[in-house]
N, C-alpha and C positions, 0 to 999 in steps of 0.2 A: 519274484519267481528267483529261485537260484540258482544260477547258472550253472554245469555240472562244473568239475575242475577235476584236476588230475593229486596227486600227493602231493609234490612241494607246492600247492595252493593257484599253478597255474590253470588259468582258463584251459581248457578238453580241443575249442575247435577256436577254430579264425573267426566265425560268428558273436559266437561268448566274449574272446579277445576286446574285441569292435566292441560290443557292445558295454562289456567293462570302460572305457576305456571313453565313453562319449561325458561324461561330468567334466574328464578334466580340460579337453576336448574343446564342452564350452569355459570353461575356464578362461581358456586362452584366449577367444576368440570373442568371449565381451572387453574382457584386458584387451585385446583390438581395437573393438569396436569401439569405444570410451577416451580409449588411448588418439586416435583419430582425429576426435569430437575434441577431445582439450585440444589437441594440435589444430584446426582449425578454428578455434574459439579463441585460443592465447597465445600464440603462432613463439612468439618469445621464453614461453615460462614450457618448451621442450627442446630450446638447444641443447641443455647440460646432459652428455650420455648418465652421468650419476644420476640425475632428477629420476630419467627413461631406467636406469637397474630398480631404483627405487621403487621407481611407479609399479614394475613388475610385480620386484620382490611383497607386493603391497598384495596385490591383483593375485598371483597367484599362492601367498605361501601364509598369509597374517587375516586377510580377509575368510580363505574356508579354514581354519582353524577356529576364528572367532565363530564359523556361523559353526562349523561341525559343538565345539562347546554351549550357543543358547541351545540349541536344540537340545542338546541334552538334559539340559539344568530343565 
């Protein structure tokens, strides 16, 4: 189902905007849940902010791009 959009490509209403944002929110929530689980299982692994930044980058940029690429193939 295609949501109504304005001429600039943005959603025409709040409901459409919220519906369009669910996939991105789901990615961030999944990343948070897995990060907490790793932190509980291996607390010393997540002490570095570099590891945390890399983890967030991996989950929010690299994995979605990989999934999109695999779905096109």
